[in-house]
C-alpha positions, 0 to 999 in steps of 0.5 A: 451159142453153138460151136459154128456160132462162136467161130462165126462171132469172130468177124474179121472185117469189124472196124475197131471202135476205140484207141485200146483195139489199135494194133497198127500203131496208128493211135499217133496219127489219130490223136495229132489228128483230134487235137488238130480239129479241135485246135481249128479257129472255126472262122472259115471252113475246112475239108479234111480227107484222108485216103486209103484204099478198101480194107486198109482200116480208113473205118477204124482210124474215123471210129477211133479218131470220134471216140476221142473228138467226142470224149473231149469237152472241147471237142466238135459235134459231130455229123455222120452222113454215109453217102453210100446208104443212099443210091441216085443222084437226086436221093443223094443230094435231098439226103446230104442236106435233110440229114445234115440239117436234122442233125444240127438241131439234135445236136444244139440245145434250145433256140440256136438248134431250131434256128441252125436247123430251120435256115439250113433247110430253107438254104437247101430248099432255095439251092435244090428246088426238088429235082431242079438242084443243078441248074439252082446250084448254077444260080446260087454259085453265079450269084456266090461269083463261083466260077465253076459253076456252070459246070454243074449242068454238064450231062444233066440240064438239058433233060431238066429244063424240059419239065414245066415244073422246073420252068415253075421252080425256076420261075418262083427263084426269080421272085425271091432274087432280090429279098430272098437271095441265096447269097442272103439265106447263106449269110444268115446261115453263116451267122446263126454257125458262128453263134455256135461255141464247138464247130461242127464236123460232117463225116463223109465216109465210103466216098470210094463206093459210090458211082463216078456221077455221084462221086463228083455230086458229092464232091460239088456239094461239098465245094458249095457249102465248104465256106461255111463258119465252124464247119468241118468236111471230114471224107474218107476215100481210095484216092485212085478210085475218086480222082478217076471219078473227077477225071476230066472235070471242069478241064483239069484232071482229077487230081487238080480238081480234088486238090482245090476242094480237100485243104488237108489230106491225109495218107493213113499211116502205112503198115508195117509187115509186121502189123500185117503178120501180127493181125493175121496171128491174132485173128487165127489165136483168137480161132483157136481159143476156142476149147478143143481148136488146137488140141492137135495142133503141130507148133514145129510144123506150123512155124515152117509152113507159115513162115517159109511160104504162107506169109507170102500171101498176106500183102496187105490188111485187106488180104488178112481180113479177106481170108480171116472172114471166110476162114472164121466160116469154112473152120465153123464147119469142121468145129463140133462137139469142141473138137475139129475134124481137119488138121488145122495147119492143112485147112489154113493152107488150103483155105489161103489157096482157095482165097488167093488161088482159086483156079489153083484151089479147083484143080487141087480138088480134082487131083486127088490121084497126082496129090496122094501118089501111089501107096503101093510104089511110094518107097521105089523109084519109078522113072516113068511116075515120076515124069508124069508127076512132074509135067501134070504138077507143071501143068497144075501150076500154070494156072496160078498168078505169076508171083505167087507161082514158086512159093505155091510149088513150095507149099503143096509139096509141103503140105502133100509129100507124096508129091514132093517125093514123086517130082524129086524122085525120092525113096521113102520107106516108113509107115508115114500114113498111120500118123498122117491119118491120126493127125487128120493130114489133107495128104492121107487118102481118107482125109483129102475129100473132107477138106472140100466137102466141108463135111464128114462123109456117111461112113466116116467119124467126126472127132468128136465122136472119137473123144467122146469114145476115148474119154467115157468111162462107163461102159454102158454109154461107151457100148451105147457110142459102139453100137451106134457106130456100128448102125451108122457103118463107121464101126470100121473107120472108128477102130482104124482111128482108135488104133492111132489114138491109142495112147491116149486111153487112161490106163485106168479105163483100159480095161473096161474100153477093150472088153467094150471092143470085145462085146461088139465085135460079133457085129463089126461086119465081114470085109472081103478086103483081098489077100493083103487087106486088113478088116476092122476085126484084124484091126480091133485085135491089134488094137487090144494089142497095142494098147496093152503092150505100153503096159510095162508090167507084164503080170498087170496087162495079162491080167487085165486081157484075161478079165477081158475074156472073163467079163465080155459077152462077145464070142468073135474077137475073144476067139480071135485074139486068143488064137494069136495068142496062142501061136505066139506061145507055140512060136516062142515070140514072147515080144507078141504075147500079152497073156503069160502062160497060166493065164493063157491056159484060163483064157483059153478055157473060157473060149472054149467053155463059150464055143460048147455052149452057144458061143458059134451062134451068132458067127457067120461064113468065113469067121465060123470055119476060122472059129471051127479050125481053132477048136480042132487045133486047140481040142481034138477032132471030134468036138468041132465035127461032132458040132457041125453033124448036128448043124447039118440035121437040118435045112438052114444050118446046112446052108450055115455050114455051106457058107461057112466052107465057101471061101472067095479067090481072087483071080487075075489075069494081069489086065482084070480081076474077080472074085470067086467062090470056091467049095473044097469037098476036101476041106469040109471033110476035115470036119464032116461027112460030104454026103451028110451035107448034100442030103440035107442040101437037097430038098432045095433043088426040088420043084416044091422048094425052088421057090424057098431057094430063090428067098435065100439071101445072096450069099447063102444062094451062092454057097448051095451053087458052090457046093453043088459044083463041087459035088459035080466036079467029084461025081466027074472025077476032076480035081477039087478046084474051081477052075475044073468047074463045067456048069453054068451059074443059075 
């Protein structure tokens, strides 16, 4: 069974069938009712009704009652007839008699069962005569002297009299009136019923689901047949709905008319709020019992949000069932590989809003900026922003039901902290978002849309994938998982999430884990994140640092990082991580270092050996320039200059170098911003001769190679053009700055 199937099997709206399942303390009521039914002497008929609104547990009470009666040796014979299964007035009438006749034949053995079934059918045929049931019900009740019988013809008999078939059938009734009257048939049937050693309980559930006319028909059928001995009718319905359907019948209101038929009516025992609360908690606990479902459940936060706000939405058992039936389906969409891809508490909260306040839910999905606030100004008071937030929040709350408005306001402020801060004009400083992201909270920008898409967006990563990465001990499998994330475009997100869960990686697997991160470093895409942006490679280095700094033994953690340098096949991340270690040594910031001095020297030799070999072969763009600067810093000018000179001996190498020295410049005039690509000749001259690079690139502009230029990738063409503009500036005696460009892009 799939993860989703496990959840969907937890049907929240399934009635119970046994007393042991009772969680609403209705057992005493059911036991007493069962005893009363068994004690009925059977000489007269009896009509019992159980009143309750839809979803309050009428069917559960019926199921438990029948279970007790069927287990008892002195219990009645049970015949269940669900009128809702038969649409249409004529079909309802036919089915009522036929279902009872069939059941009587099955419930009693031998001749008694045969006679009961036969006589019931004969009586029914005489009473109904096919489609003319209403006219003959009138005839039957006239014979028996029931004064309300003419009422049965209301609204239908005039159309039925127009049928010639009806006239023929009426004649047949008149012909047999003296010898085989309805009264005589009813008397014979009554005599057979008195022979039964136990009464017959005819159960009529879901009466309130019928149309008003069908409800009237059913009550008339019960009334006509209510005086048979040894027959008890048990009807279950919403009293208000049935009374409305029976209104203005026979000159009395629905309540008065119903009471003429129902001899014993019982309201379902009222459910206490504690029982409603427990039913919801039991349903949610059933969901949480699935492996991995409650892995990150914050019980303190749950108690606060449920105890203060959520409980107010659940006013009846119907509310609980409505919620659980949709919630178990919705959460299944986020439950994969034994992991939940959203925060459990937040999903309960947002699904509660969706079920009980759908207009608010729809608006929440469109109000991301209002609810999540401005990350850059979150720690400052901005009066205009606060005013805007208050006004927009009030506009959103207008959509709520008046009775839920105040609790909904507090609930939204609880699950969206930045909204609460903005509305209240509070200032908060701290790195909250890292924790929110780790907890998969709806208030985090990367998580918000997930709750409304009911799926993981492209480029995102599921908790199942993340858990597998953390728990995998075999390096080959770990590398496969990481490379798969690279190919899917999810590696940047994965590294960010792993950074938030760094403490979950077991120490015995940490070295293998970090070596694998180094291995795929060259494949991590480069991102242009502006001046303040932090890309995946920077986060990867942070992941290495924060994972190791937790090890209190500095010699041990240094050895672990050194082993990563020794065993990795990657080049870019080792260079970048070594650079931070060297910088920390030079600045004397011991608390930011992992490598001790002796290991740092060994690591530097390892990295330099790779650089001098083929370590820079797969490194491109700004990363290559970064590596060249570090090489120059760690050794001397000569080695990187010689390497660059060798690279620009052919055209592909020259383009690669031009691309490395082309830097993005972020320009803003206050109203808009743009990115300009700039090649600084003075910077290149730290590593090579400008004229040599110009000579290597010059053939690209000849007629013979113009088509080859067009075949270059976009970033390569931009680099060649940036270099060309820089050369034009120099030849024109202008500063080495893009602002002095006079040429247009081709």
